[in-house]
C-alpha positions as CSV (number, residue, x, y, z in Angstrom):
1,X,92.6,96.4,-24.9
2,X,96.2,95.8,-24.2
3,X,97.3,97.1,-20.8
4,X,100.9,98.2,-20.9
5,X,101.0,100.6,-18.0
6,X,101.6,98.0,-15.4
7,X,105.4,97.9,-16.0
8,X,105.7,101.6,-15.6
9,X,104.1,101.3,-12.1
10,X,106.4,98.4,-11.3
11,X,109.6,99.9,-12.5
12,X,109.0,103.2,-10.7
13,X,107.8,101.4,-7.5
14,X,104.5,103.2,-7.6
15,X,102.8,100.5,-5.5
16,X,100.3,99.5,-8.2
17,X,99.9,96.0,-6.7
18,X,101.7,92.8,-7.0
19,X,102.5,91.9,-10.6
20,X,103.4,88.6,-12.1
21,X,103.9,87.4,-15.7
22,X,100.7,85.6,-15.1
23,X,98.9,88.9,-15.2
24,X,100.1,89.6,-18.8
25,X,97.4,89.1,-21.4
26,X,100.0,87.7,-23.8
27,X,101.1,85.1,-21.3
28,X,97.5,84.1,-20.6
29,X,96.8,83.7,-24.3
30,X,100.0,81.8,-24.8
31,X,99.0,79.4,-22.0
32,X,95.6,78.8,-23.6
33,X,97.3,78.0,-26.9
34,X,99.8,75.6,-25.3
35,X,97.0,73.7,-23.6
36,X,94.9,73.5,-26.8
37,X,97.8,72.5,-29.0
38,X,99.0,69.9,-26.4
39,X,95.5,68.4,-26.4
40,X,95.1,68.5,-30.2
41,X,98.4,66.7,-30.7
42,X,97.5,63.9,-28.3
43,X,93.9,63.4,-29.4
44,X,93.6,64.5,-33.1
45,X,96.8,63.6,-34.8
46,X,97.8,60.2,-36.2
47,X,100.2,58.2,-34.0
48,X,103.1,58.7,-36.4
49,X,102.9,62.5,-35.9
50,X,103.1,62.2,-32.1
51,X,106.9,62.3,-32.3
52,X,107.3,64.2,-35.5
53,X,105.4,67.4,-36.3
54,X,103.3,66.9,-33.1
55,X,106.4,67.1,-31.0
56,X,107.7,70.2,-32.8
57,X,104.4,72.2,-32.5
58,X,104.2,71.3,-28.8
59,X,107.8,72.6,-28.2
60,X,107.4,75.8,-30.2
61,X,104.1,76.7,-28.6
62,X,105.6,76.1,-25.1
63,X,108.6,78.2,-26.1
64,X,106.4,81.2,-26.8
65,X,105.0,81.0,-23.2
66,X,108.3,80.4,-21.5
67,X,110.1,83.1,-23.4
68,X,107.5,85.6,-22.3
69,X,108.2,84.5,-18.7
70,X,112.0,84.8,-19.2
71,X,111.7,88.2,-20.8
72,X,109.4,89.4,-17.9
73,X,112.2,88.2,-15.5
74,X,114.6,90.6,-17.3
75,X,112.1,93.5,-17.6
76,X,114.2,96.0,-15.8
77,X,116.6,95.9,-18.8
78,X,114.8,97.3,-21.8
79,X,117.0,95.6,-24.5
80,X,116.8,92.2,-22.7
81,X,113.0,92.5,-22.4
82,X,112.6,93.4,-26.1
83,X,115.0,90.6,-27.2
84,X,112.9,87.9,-25.4
85,X,109.7,89.4,-26.8
86,X,111.2,89.1,-30.3
87,X,112.1,85.5,-29.5
88,X,108.5,84.9,-28.5
89,X,107.2,86.4,-31.7
90,X,109.6,84.1,-33.7
91,X,108.4,81.0,-31.8
92,X,104.8,82.0,-32.4
93,X,105.5,82.3,-36.1
94,X,107.2,78.8,-36.0
95,X,104.1,77.4,-34.3
96,X,101.9,78.8,-37.0
97,X,104.1,77.2,-39.6
98,X,103.9,73.8,-37.8
99,X,100.1,74.1,-37.6
100,X,99.8,74.9,-41.3
101,X,102.0,72.0,-42.1
102,X,99.9,69.6,-40.1
103,X,96.7,70.9,-41.9
104,X,98.2,70.9,-45.4
105,X,99.5,67.3,-45.0
106,X,96.1,66.2,-43.7
107,X,97.5,65.0,-40.4
108,X,95.1,67.5,-38.8
109,X,91.8,67.1,-40.5
110,X,89.5,69.1,-38.2
111,X,89.0,72.4,-40.2
112,X,87.3,74.1,-37.3
113,X,90.1,73.2,-34.8
114,X,92.7,74.3,-37.3
115,X,91.0,77.7,-37.9
116,X,90.4,78.3,-34.1
117,X,94.1,77.6,-33.4
118,X,95.3,79.6,-36.4
119,X,93.1,82.6,-35.3
120,X,94.4,82.4,-31.7
121,X,98.0,82.2,-32.9
122,X,97.5,85.2,-35.2
123,X,95.9,87.2,-32.3
124,X,98.8,86.3,-30.0
125,X,101.3,87.4,-32.7
126,X,99.5,90.8,-33.0
127,X,99.4,91.2,-29.2
128,X,103.1,90.3,-28.9
129,X,104.0,92.9,-31.6
130,X,101.9,95.6,-29.9
131,X,103.4,94.8,-26.5
132,X,106.9,94.9,-27.9
133,X,106.2,98.3,-29.5
134,X,104.9,99.6,-26.2
135,X,107.9,98.4,-24.3
136,X,110.2,99.9,-27.0
137,X,108.5,103.3,-26.7
138,X,107.7,103.5,-23.1
139,X,110.3,101.6,-21.1
140,X,112.0,103.8,-18.5
141,X,115.5,102.4,-19.1
142,X,117.6,102.8,-22.2
143,X,119.7,99.7,-21.3
């Protein structure tokens, strides 16, 4: 279950414990995806893809994670927080597209690895959307 109440505690200084972007489930899942994609591109792809689609998918997956962090850093301002979460959703969609391209062009041939990554990216997209909706509805600031 997605825990969205932490930022209410933090914004209201309710003393709910030290929070970090590292506590966010979306960041943790994004980190797992980055590590798995990085490993996949170095071990499973043909050498010519290392600097082509392999580089693109590594960058887009890392963008999801780092954009979550940047949005978290701006969490006191609702519109900034939401804007960066939307950027993270877009980068996640881009990562899915790169993964599908690798599989469709047969550069990635491991069907199980493809499906596992595709499932994780779809789950991350759903969680990012739910989190964005929660921030939209429940953030204490209108700014």
